[in-house]
C-alpha positions in Angstrom: 64.5 81.8 240.2 66.8 82.3 237.4 70.2 81.7 239.6 68.9 78.6 241.5 68.6 76.6 238.2 71.8 77.6 236.9 73.1 76.0 240.4 70.9 72.8 240.0 72.6 72.6 236.3 75.8 72.7 236.8 75.7 70.8 240.3 73.8 68.0 238.0 76.8 68.2 235.7 79.3 67.8 238.6 77.8 64.9 240.0 77.6 63.1 235.8 80.5 63.9 235.2 82.1 62.6 238.1 80.9 59.3 238.0 81.3 59.0 234.4 85.0 59.2 235.6 85.3 56.4 238.0 83.4 54.0 236.0 86.2 54.6 232.9 88.5 53.9 234.9 87.3 51.2 236.1 86.0 49.9 232.0 89.9 50.0 232.0 91.5 48.0 235.0 88.3 45.2 233.5 89.9 46.5 229.8 93.4 45.8 231.4 93.2 42.2 232.3 90.9 41.5 228.9 93.9 42.2 227.2 95.9 39.2 228.5 93.7 37.3 225.9 93.8 39.6 223.1 90.0 40.7 224.4 89.1 43.4 221.4 86.1 45.4 221.1 85.1 47.2 217.7 82.2 49.2 216.9 80.4 47.7 213.7 77.3 48.7 211.7 75.0 46.7 209.7 74.6 46.8 206.0 71.5 48.9 205.3 71.5 50.0 209.3 73.0 53.5 211.1 73.6 51.9 214.3 76.4 49.9 215.2 76.7 47.6 217.3 79.7 47.0 219.5 81.5 43.6 218.9 83.7 42.4 221.0 85.7 39.2 220.6 89.4 37.7 222.1 92.2 36.7 219.0 90.9 32.8 219.5 87.6 33.6 217.7 89.0 36.0 215.2 91.2 33.3 214.2 88.6 30.4 214.7 86.0 33.2 212.3 89.3 33.9 209.8 90.6 30.4 209.4 86.0 29.1 208.7 86.2 32.3 206.0 88.8 31.2 204.0 87.5 27.2 204.4 84.1 28.7 202.6 85.8 30.6 200.2 88.6 27.9 199.1 84.4 25.3 199.3 83.0 27.7 197.3 85.4 28.6 194.6 85.9 24.4 193.9 82.1 24.2 193.9 82.9 27.4 190.8 85.4 25.7 189.6 83.7 21.9 189.3 80.4 24.2 187.5 82.3 26.1 184.9 84.0 22.6 184.4 80.5 20.7 183.3 
C-alpha cells in the first residue's frame, strides 16, 4: 500500500515537472519576441501589501510614464513656489 502511494506520488511529480518545462520554454520564446519592443515584467509590492503583482510594460509605456511623472513633479514644485511667494 505504501509503495503504491509512493509510486503514484513520484509519477505525479514527474508529470508536473514535464509540463512546467514545456510551458517555460514556450514562455521564453514569447518573451524573446517581446524583447524586441522593450517588453519587461516586474513584480511590484503595493504599500501595505505582502502580495506582489506582476506588471508588464513596453519601453514606450515606461518612457511615457517617466515623462508624465517629471511633468507632474515640475508642476507641483511650481505651485509650491507660487504659494511660498504669496
